[in-house]
DRENTORKOL-3810 file (N, C-alpha, C; in nm, 4 decimals):
REM DRENTORKOL-3810
@n.u->0.5142; n.v->1.4182; n.w->0.4810; ca.u->0.3846; ca.v->1.4527; ca.w->0.4772; c.u->0.3253; c.v->1.3628; c.w->0.3455
@n.u->0.3790; n.v->1.4097; n.w->0.2469; ca.u->0.3696; ca.v->1.4255; ca.w->0.1226; c.u->0.3974; c.v->1.2592; c.w->0.1098
@n.u->0.5257; n.v->1.1763; n.w->0.1483; ca.u->0.5512; ca.v->1.0660; ca.w->0.1353; c.u->0.3875; c.v->0.9603; c.w->0.1941
@n.u->0.3109; n.v->1.0148; n.w->0.3422; ca.u->0.2280; ca.v->0.9721; ca.w->0.3582; c.u->0.0893; c.v->0.8974; c.w->0.2209
@n.u->0.0833; n.v->1.0536; n.w->0.1604; ca.u->-0.0408; ca.v->1.1156; ca.w->0.0933; c.u->-0.0073; c.v->0.9830; c.w->0.0144
@n.u->0.1661; n.v->0.9734; n.w->-0.0722; ca.u->0.1698; ca.v->0.8383; ca.w->-0.1564; c.u->0.1349; c.v->0.7067; c.w->-0.1470
@n.u->0.1537; n.v->0.6748; n.w->0.0018; ca.u->0.1274; ca.v->0.5582; ca.w->0.0506; c.u->-0.0251; c.v->0.5587; c.w->0.1001
@n.u->-0.1473; n.v->0.6598; n.w->0.1263; ca.u->-0.2963; ca.v->0.6255; ca.w->0.1054; c.u->-0.2765; c.v->0.5611; c.w->0.0209
@n.u->-0.3039; n.v->0.6526; n.w->-0.1123; ca.u->-0.3033; ca.v->0.6422; ca.w->-0.2940; c.u->-0.2545; c.v->0.5301; c.w->-0.2872
@n.u->-0.1644; n.v->0.4579; n.w->-0.2739; ca.u->-0.0858; ca.v->0.2871; ca.w->-0.3379; c.u->-0.2029; c.v->0.1965; c.w->-0.2692
@n.u->-0.2472; n.v->0.2274; n.w->-0.1169; ca.u->-0.2782; ca.v->0.0993; ca.w->-0.0432; c.u->-0.4666; c.v->0.0918; c.w->-0.0675
@n.u->-0.5103; n.v->0.2348; n.w->-0.1004; ca.u->-0.6246; ca.v->0.2806; ca.w->-0.2192; c.u->-0.6629; c.v->0.1797; c.w->-0.2964
@n.u->-0.5531; n.v->0.2366; n.w->-0.3781; ca.u->-0.5453; ca.v->0.1292; ca.w->-0.5265; c.u->-0.5697; c.v->-0.0228; c.w->-0.4732
@n.u->-0.4794; n.v->-0.0629; n.w->-0.4150; ca.u->-0.5135; ca.v->-0.1525; ca.w->-0.3828; c.u->-0.5862; c.v->-0.2476; c.w->-0.3124
@n.u->-0.6719; n.v->-0.1874; n.w->-0.2674; ca.u->-0.7510; ca.v->-0.2152; ca.w->-0.1669; c.u->-0.9228; c.v->-0.2154; c.w->-0.3235
@n.u->-0.8745; n.v->-0.1230; n.w->-0.3966; ca.u->-0.9975; ca.v->-0.1235; ca.w->-0.4975; c.u->-0.9798; c.v->-0.2239; c.w->-0.5898
@n.u->-0.8205; n.v->-0.2421; n.w->-0.6257; ca.u->-0.8412; ca.v->-0.3851; ca.w->-0.7553; c.u->-0.8342; c.v->-0.4996; c.w->-0.6302
@n.u->-0.8382; n.v->-0.5198; n.w->-0.5285; ca.u->-0.8803; ca.v->-0.6024; ca.w->-0.4407; c.u->-1.0071; c.v->-0.6480; c.w->-0.4697
@n.u->-1.1511; n.v->-0.5299; n.w->-0.4449; ca.u->-1.2373; ca.v->-0.5701; ca.w->-0.4466; c.u->-1.3075; c.v->-0.5810; c.w->-0.5478
@n.u->-1.2368; n.v->-0.5529; n.w->-0.6903; ca.u->-1.2778; ca.v->-0.5810; ca.w->-0.8082; c.u->-1.2447; c.v->-0.7244; c.w->-0.8520
@n.u->-1.1484; n.v->-0.8130; n.w->-0.7810; ca.u->-1.0748; ca.v->-0.9410; ca.w->-0.7603; c.u->-1.2150; c.v->-1.0112; c.w->-0.7199
@n.u->-1.2365; n.v->-0.9944; n.w->-0.6011; ca.u->-1.3715; ca.v->-1.0414; ca.w->-0.5041; c.u->-1.4607; c.v->-1.0315; c.w->-0.6221
@n.u->-1.5258; n.v->-0.9355; n.w->-0.6506; ca.u->-1.6244; ca.v->-0.9048; ca.w->-0.6956; c.u->-1.6571; c.v->-1.0253; c.w->-0.8810
@n.u->-1.5242; n.v->-1.0639; n.w->-0.9035; ca.u->-1.5343; ca.v->-1.1455; ca.w->-0.9977; c.u->-1.5158; c.v->-1.2878; c.w->-0.9253
@n.u->-1.4639; n.v->-1.3089; n.w->-0.8721; ca.u->-1.4123; ca.v->-1.4352; ca.w->-0.8225; c.u->-1.5825; c.v->-1.4838; c.w->-0.7218
@n.u->-1.6773; n.v->-1.3222; n.w->-0.6683; ca.u->-1.8114; ca.v->-1.4401; ca.w->-0.6189; c.u->-1.8737; c.v->-1.4260; c.w->-0.7892
@n.u->-1.8972; n.v->-1.3564; n.w->-0.8691; ca.u->-1.9301; ca.v->-1.4154; ca.w->-1.0080; c.u->-1.9000; c.v->-1.5162; c.w->-1.0984
@n.u->-1.7719; n.v->-1.5898; n.w->-1.0271; ca.u->-1.7374; ca.v->-1.7003; ca.w->-1.1788; c.u->-1.7915; c.v->-1.8195; c.w->-1.0223
@n.u->-1.7845; n.v->-1.8368; n.w->-0.8335; ca.u->-1.8735; ca.v->-1.9015; ca.w->-0.7486; c.u->-2.0543; c.v->-1.9260; c.w->-0.8548
@n.u->-2.0943; n.v->-1.8391; n.w->-0.8584; ca.u->-2.2277; ca.v->-1.8356; ca.w->-0.8734; c.u->-2.2378; c.v->-1.8845; c.w->-0.9862
@n.u->-2.1742; n.v->-1.8677; n.w->-1.1059; ca.u->-2.2034; ca.v->-1.9260; ca.w->-1.1961; c.u->-2.1663; c.v->-2.0419; c.w->-1.1682
@n.u->-2.0363; n.v->-2.1255; n.w->-1.1711; ca.u->-2.0559; ca.v->-2.2501; ca.w->-1.1921; c.u->-2.1764; c.v->-2.3234; c.w->-1.0421
@n.u->-2.2283; n.v->-2.2606; n.w->-0.9543; ca.u->-2.2886; ca.v->-2.3355; ca.w->-0.8854; c.u->-2.4076; c.v->-2.3410; c.w->-0.9867
@n.u->-2.4467; n.v->-2.2866; n.w->-1.0866; ca.u->-2.5255; ca.v->-2.2317; ca.w->-1.2074; c.u->-2.5325; c.v->-2.3709; c.w->-1.2506
@n.u->-2.4154; n.v->-2.4029; n.w->-1.2821; ca.u->-2.4165; ca.v->-2.5001; ca.w->-1.3839; c.u->-2.3921; c.v->-2.6599; c.w->-1.3318
@n.u->-2.3676; n.v->-2.7165; n.w->-1.2239; ca.u->-2.3576; ca.v->-2.8164; ca.w->-1.2310; c.u->-2.5190; c.v->-2.8837; c.w->-1.1991
@n.u->-2.5721; n.v->-2.9736; n.w->-1.2309; ca.u->-2.6989; ca.v->-3.0577; ca.w->-1.2398; c.u->-2.7058; c.v->-3.1116; c.w->-1.1081
@n.u->-2.6298; n.v->-3.1573; n.w->-1.0523; ca.u->-2.6751; ca.v->-3.2362; ca.w->-0.8857; c.u->-2.5385; c.v->-3.2082; c.w->-0.8069
@n.u->-2.5902; n.v->-3.1107; n.w->-0.6731; ca.u->-2.5095; ca.v->-3.0385; ca.w->-0.5892; c.u->-2.5679; c.v->-3.1568; c.w->-0.4888
@n.u->-2.4425; n.v->-3.1770; n.w->-0.3844; ca.u->-2.5456; ca.v->-3.2421; ca.w->-0.3056; c.u->-2.5041; c.v->-3.1446; c.w->-0.2038
@n.u->-2.5552; n.v->-3.2027; n.w->-0.0619; ca.u->-2.6364; ca.v->-3.0092; ca.w->0.0201; c.u->-2.4629; c.v->-2.9653; c.w->0.0892
@n.u->-2.4050; n.v->-3.0948; n.w->0.1425; ca.u->-2.2410; ca.v->-3.0285; ca.w->0.1575; c.u->-2.2140; c.v->-2.9571; c.w->0.1217
@n.u->-2.1527; n.v->-2.9588; n.w->-0.0337; ca.u->-2.0840; ca.v->-2.9735; ca.w->-0.1011; c.u->-2.1546; c.v->-2.7393; c.w->-0.1634
@n.u->-2.3056; n.v->-2.7921; n.w->-0.1828; ca.u->-2.3821; ca.v->-2.6298; ca.w->-0.1783; c.u->-2.3650; c.v->-2.5677; c.w->-0.0775
@n.u->-2.3864; n.v->-2.6523; n.w->0.0590; ca.u->-2.3169; ca.v->-2.5375; ca.w->0.2088; c.u->-2.1544; c.v->-2.4440; c.w->0.1641
@n.u->-2.0984; n.v->-2.5790; n.w->0.1360; ca.u->-1.9085; ca.v->-2.4875; ca.w->0.1523; c.u->-1.9429; c.v->-2.4277; c.w->0.0673
@n.u->-1.9865; n.v->-2.4720; n.w->-0.0626; ca.u->-2.0176; ca.v->-2.2786; ca.w->-0.2226; c.u->-2.0549; c.v->-2.1896; c.w->-0.1498
@n.u->-2.1484; n.v->-2.1812; n.w->-0.0769; ca.u->-2.2625; ca.v->-2.0689; ca.w->0.0165; c.u->-2.1524; c.v->-2.0043; c.w->0.1169
@n.u->-2.0801; n.v->-2.1018; n.w->0.2025; ca.u->-1.9925; ca.v->-2.0047; ca.w->0.2774; c.u->-1.8809; c.v->-1.9160; c.w->0.1966
@n.u->-1.8505; n.v->-1.9870; n.w->0.0976; ca.u->-1.7153; ca.v->-1.9563; ca.w->0.0504; c.u->-1.8151; c.v->-1.8111; c.w->-0.0611
@n.u->-1.8873; n.v->-1.7660; n.w->-0.0869; ca.u->-1.9246; ca.v->-1.6752; ca.w->-0.0953; c.u->-1.9329; c.v->-1.5694; c.w->-0.0298
@n.u->-2.0112; n.v->-1.5982; n.w->0.1124; ca.u->-2.0104; ca.v->-1.5045; ca.w->0.2391; c.u->-1.8939; c.v->-1.4437; c.w->0.2812
@n.u->-1.8136; n.v->-1.5247; n.w->0.2649; ca.u->-1.6405; ca.v->-1.5409; ca.w->0.2866; c.u->-1.6216; c.v->-1.4293; c.w->0.2349
@n.u->-1.5668; n.v->-1.4035; n.w->0.0941; ca.u->-1.5828; ca.v->-1.2684; ca.w->-0.0067; c.u->-1.7113; c.v->-1.1636; c.w->-0.0068
@n.u->-1.7809; n.v->-1.2219; n.w->-0.0116; ca.u->-1.9385; ca.v->-1.1271; ca.w->0.0305; c.u->-1.8191; c.v->-0.9865; c.w->0.1701
@n.u->-1.7907; n.v->-1.0500; n.w->0.3006; ca.u->-1.7530; ca.v->-0.9632; ca.w->0.4118; c.u->-1.5920; c.v->-0.9253; c.w->0.3371
@n.u->-1.5178; n.v->-0.9897; n.w->0.2560; ca.u->-1.4026; ca.v->-0.9476; ca.w->0.2175; c.u->-1.4494; c.v->-0.8628; c.w->0.1252
@n.u->-1.5121; n.v->-0.8339; n.w->0.0745; ca.u->-1.5685; ca.v->-0.7218; ca.w->-0.0528; c.u->-1.6125; c.v->-0.6150; c.w->0.0045
@n.u->-1.6929; n.v->-0.6109; n.w->0.1679; ca.u->-1.7583; ca.v->-0.5348; ca.w->0.2100; c.u->-1.6193; c.v->-0.4604; c.w->0.2890
@n.u->-1.5264; n.v->-0.5100; n.w->0.3021; ca.u->-1.3937; ca.v->-0.4130; ca.w->0.4093; c.u->-1.3574; c.v->-0.3812; c.w->0.2938
@n.u->-1.3101; n.v->-0.4350; n.w->0.2002; ca.u->-1.2162; ca.v->-0.3443; ca.w->0.0808; c.u->-1.2475; c.v->-0.2307; c.w->0.0131
@n.u->-1.4022; n.v->-0.2429; n.w->0.0753; ca.u->-1.5011; ca.v->-0.1307; ca.w->0.0121; c.u->-1.4725; c.v->-0.0005; c.w->0.1039
@n.u->-1.4817; n.v->-0.0814; n.w->0.2019; ca.u->-1.4825; ca.v->0.0498; ca.w->0.3155; c.u->-1.3494; c.v->0.1281; c.w->0.3639
@n.u->-1.2476; n.v->0.0537; n.w->0.3473; ca.u->-1.1688; ca.v->0.0921; ca.w->0.3084; c.u->-1.1259; c.v->0.1687; c.w->0.2059
@n.u->-1.1564; n.v->0.1434; n.w->0.1230; ca.u->-1.1150; ca.v->0.2197; ca.w->-0.0089; c.u->-1.2124; c.v->0.3933; c.w->-0.0306
@n.u->-1.3262; n.v->0.3680; n.w->0.0340; ca.u->-1.4458; ca.v->0.5078; ca.w->0.0868; c.u->-1.3368; c.v->0.6216; c.w->0.2026
@n.u->-1.2362; n.v->0.5137; n.w->0.2874; ca.u->-1.2546; ca.v->0.5982; ca.w->0.4522; c.u->-1.1213; c.v->0.6819; c.w->0.3448
@n.u->-1.0135; n.v->0.5686; n.w->0.2786; ca.u->-0.9093; ca.v->0.6172; ca.w->0.2132; c.u->-0.9180; c.v->0.7879; c.w->0.1456
@n.u->-1.0402; n.v->0.7718; n.w->0.1135; ca.u->-1.0555; ca.v->0.8513; ca.w->-0.0242; c.u->-1.0725; c.v->1.0030; c.w->0.0537
@n.u->-1.1539; n.v->0.9496; n.w->0.1837; ca.u->-1.1688; ca.v->1.0882; ca.w->0.3111; c.u->-1.0738; c.v->1.0718; c.w->0.3693
@n.u->-0.9564; n.v->1.0027; n.w->0.4296; ca.u->-0.8512; ca.v->1.0647; ca.w->0.4885; c.u->-0.7437; c.v->1.1479; c.w->0.3673
@n.u->-0.7616; n.v->1.0746; n.w->0.2566; ca.u->-0.6524; ca.v->1.1338; ca.w->0.1458; c.u->-0.7377; c.v->1.2882; c.w->0.1876
@n.u->-0.8450; n.v->1.3134; n.w->0.1150; ca.u->-0.9212; ca.v->1.4849; ca.w->0.1153; c.u->-0.8744; c.v->1.5608; c.w->0.2442
@n.u->-0.9224; n.v->1.4122; n.w->0.3391; ca.u->-0.8853; ca.v->1.5335; ca.w->0.5073; c.u->-0.7262; c.v->1.6188; c.w->0.4752
@n.u->-0.6569; n.v->1.4832; n.w->0.4968; ca.u->-0.4831; ca.v->1.5260; ca.w->0.5147; c.u->-0.4342; c.v->1.6296; c.w->0.3828
@n.u->-0.5045; n.v->1.6043; n.w->0.2694; ca.u->-0.5124; ca.v->1.7280; ca.w->0.1500; c.u->-0.5556; c.v->1.8708; c.w->0.1526
@n.u->-0.6362; n.v->1.8885; n.w->0.2314; ca.u->-0.7009; ca.v->1.9977; ca.w->0.2591; c.u->-0.6830; c.v->2.0029; c.w->0.3934
@n.u->-0.6069; n.v->1.9617; n.w->0.5112; ca.u->-0.5287; ca.v->2.0035; ca.w->0.6525; c.u->-0.3754; c.v->2.0820; c.w->0.5692
@n.u->-0.2992; n.v->1.9930; n.w->0.4763; ca.u->-0.1770; ca.v->2.0859; ca.w->0.4122; c.u->-0.1784; c.v->2.2317; c.w->0.3416
@n.u->-0.3103; n.v->2.1547; n.w->0.2275; ca.u->-0.3007; ca.v->2.2882; ca.w->0.1439; c.u->-0.4053; c.v->2.3916; c.w->0.1105
@n.u->-0.5406; n.v->2.3344; n.w->0.2269; ca.u->-0.6337; ca.v->2.4363; ca.w->0.2126; c.u->-0.7120; c.v->2.4118; c.w->0.0862
@n.u->-0.7084; n.v->2.3489; n.w->0.0119; ca.u->-0.8337; ca.v->2.2831; ca.w->-0.0557; c.u->-0.8561; c.v->2.1652; c.w->-0.0495
@n.u->-0.9825; n.v->2.1284; n.w->-0.1268; ca.u->-0.9344; ca.v->1.8773; ca.w->-0.0820; c.u->-0.9262; c.v->1.8940; c.w->-0.2154
@n.u->-0.8147; n.v->1.7804; n.w->-0.2282; ca.u->-0.7770; ca.v->1.6878; ca.w->-0.3627; c.u->-0.8689; c.v->1.7414; c.w->-0.4462
@n.u->-0.7782; n.v->1.7676; n.w->-0.5847; ca.u->-0.8774; ca.v->1.8225; ca.w->-0.6850; c.u->-0.9423; c.v->1.6910; c.w->-0.7469
@n.u->-0.8981; n.v->1.6204; n.w->-0.7553; ca.u->-0.9509; ca.v->1.5028; ca.w->-0.8580; c.u->-1.0051; c.v->1.3951; c.w->-0.7714
@n.u->-1.0162; n.v->1.3780; n.w->-0.6221; ca.u->-1.1110; ca.v->1.2755; ca.w->-0.5112; c.u->-1.2791; c.v->1.3937; c.w->-0.5043
@n.u->-1.2262; n.v->1.5123; n.w->-0.5052; ca.u->-1.3380; ca.v->1.5599; ca.w->-0.5006; c.u->-1.4692; c.v->1.5888; c.w->-0.5758
@n.u->-1.4196; n.v->1.6252; n.w->-0.7107; ca.u->-1.5374; ca.v->1.6144; ca.w->-0.8695; c.u->-1.5604; c.v->1.4796; c.w->-0.9048
@n.u->-1.5449; n.v->1.3933; n.w->-0.8774; ca.u->-1.5877; ca.v->1.2620; ca.w->-0.8793; c.u->-1.6754; c.v->1.2160; c.w->-0.9599
@n.u->-1.7310; n.v->1.2241; n.w->-1.0243; ca.u->-1.8493; ca.v->1.1555; ca.w->-1.0914; c.u->-1.8978; c.v->1.0716; c.w->-0.9830
@n.u->-1.8473; n.v->0.9603; n.w->-0.9674; ca.u->-1.9500; ca.v->0.8851; ca.w->-0.8798; c.u->-1.9096; c.v->0.8728; c.w->-0.6924
@n.u->-1.8307; n.v->0.9692; n.w->-0.7134; ca.u->-1.7642; ca.v->1.0313; ca.w->-0.5357; c.u->-1.6597; c.v->0.8824; c.w->-0.5180
@n.u->-1.6181; n.v->0.8630; n.w->-0.5548; ca.u->-1.4996; ca.v->0.7170; ca.w->-0.5287; c.u->-1.4103; c.v->0.7625; c.w->-0.4975
END
């Protein structure tokens, strides 16, 4: 069961890092759109599609990140009788 907790922590960390990468990518796409003086409708439509796709992927990553926290706490509570000490006293409840 200890290996499962380690695996869940690794998966949670990877999804958190991927969410950060998605946020940075969205900001980069939006800044590139604002710098172009003339954009055709076709290119603008593709750019908006890419941003919306990244937002959907970001939402999935954040959901897995938050659910991973809840699952780790539940497993730790089941094994040790207390919630995980570092995840239960988080300032932002991440």
